[in-house]
C-alpha positions, 0 to 999 in steps of 0.5 A, a space after each residue: 385639213 385636220 391633224 390628230 396626235 397619237 403619241 409621237 405621230 400626227 395622222 391627218 383627220 380624213 386618215 383618222 376617220 378611215 381608220 375608224 371606221 375600218 375598225 368599227 366594220 371590222 368589229 361589226 363583222 367580227 366574231 369571237 370564240 367558234 360559236 359566239 355571234 357576230 360582234 355588233 356595236 351594241 353588243 360590245 357596248 352591253 358587253 362592256 355594260 356588264 363588265 361594269 355591272 360586274 365590278 359594281 356587284 363585286 364591289 358591295 362585298 366585304 362589308 357594304 353588301 346591300 341591296 343586292 337583289 336589285 341586280 337581278 331579275 324579279 324571279 332571278 336565281 342565285 346558287 352559291 356553292 348549293 344554297 339557292 334563292 329565288 327572287 330578290 328577297 330570298 337572295 338579299 337573305 342568302 347574302 345576310 346569310 352569308 355575312 352571317 356565317 363568314 368570319 369578320 375580316 380585319 382590314 381592306 377586302 377586295 374581290 379581283 375579277 379575271 379572264 371574263 367571258 361575255 357572250 351578248 345575244 339580242 337581250 340575252 348574254 352569258 358572263 363567265 369570270 374567275 373571282 379570287 378574294 384578297 385581303 390587306 389587313 395593314 397598308 404595310 403588310 402583304 396583301 394574302 389571297 382568302 378565296 377563288 372560285 368561278 361563276 357563270 352568269 345568265 344575263 337578260 336585258 329588260 328596259 335598257 338594263 341588264 339583269 342576273 337571271 340565274 347565277 351559279 357560283 362555285 369555290 375552288 379554294 378558301 371554302 367557307 365552314 357554311 358551305 361544306 354540306 352543299 358544296 359539289 364541284 362543278 
């Protein structure tokens, strides 16, 4: 009989397989918050893929934001504080205008994503996150918050890949001047 080690504990392979099967069985039929669809192994994989996509997307911001349109469907919509772009090229244009309208920050910029809520239903999904922009001007200086807000995303799976079909990004603090006229609390 084979054995597996978990920290200080050694467990027989049969028990390990039974435990893993029980966990997967629980995941297959478990429900999240009221009204959420039952979790399946595929929906859990899709959820992880969407979370990775969000991290990759936000990793582009702060100086390297190029080709962000490829994260969207052909007719995708991006609404950033009331400025709206439809389609991949206009979305890339919106990001270019945001970069031009924002002051260039010195140091290392990071976007933190917290409180993710991803709900997958087949080939469509929604994602809600809180985002927080942090700048570290030097390795010695304490990081400081630059901006914070929320986003709501609608996603679709096409040819095995997830894309944004509609994104609504709303600032809660640190609103850049270029959004003063279009911003509304939502």
